[in-house]
C-alpha positions in Angstrom: 0.0 0.0 0.0 1.4 3.3 -1.0 -1.2 5.6 0.4 -4.5 5.8 2.2 -6.2 9.2 2.6 -9.5 10.4 3.9 -11.5 13.6 3.2 -14.8 15.0 4.2 -16.8 16.7 1.5 -19.9 18.3 2.8 -22.1 15.4 4.1 -19.9 12.7 2.6 -16.7 11.0 3.7 -14.2 10.0 1.0 -11.4 7.5 1.1 -8.7 6.9 -1.5 -6.5 3.9 -1.5 -3.5 3.5 -3.8 -1.6 0.2 -3.9 2.0 -0.3 -4.8 0.9 -1.8 -8.1 -0.8 1.5 -9.0 -4.4 0.3 -8.4 -6.5 3.3 -7.1 -9.7 2.7 -5.3 -12.0 5.6 -4.3 -14.9 5.1 -1.9 -17.5 7.4 -0.5 -20.2 7.1 2.0 -22.4 9.4 4.2 -21.5 7.3 7.2 -17.9 7.3 8.5 -18.5 3.9 10.2 -19.7 2.3 6.9 -16.8 3.9 5.0 -14.3 2.5 7.4 -15.9 -0.9 7.0 -15.5 -0.6 3.2 -11.9 0.5 3.5 -11.1 -2.5 5.8 -12.6 -4.9 3.3 -10.6 -3.3 0.4 -7.4 -3.6 2.5 -8.1 -7.3 3.2 -8.6 -7.9 -0.5 -5.3 -6.2 -1.3 -3.4 -8.4 1.3 -4.7 -11.6 -0.2 
């Protein structure tokens, strides 16, 4: 993993993951808890 960043844009939370292979995943959700769950799932997929 090269980077993981979070941003709040109005009522939504955004997360951007960039892997060392150059894969970029952007996620957004109105609930921070749900966004963190999505990010955790993406990280697990990258580690497999």
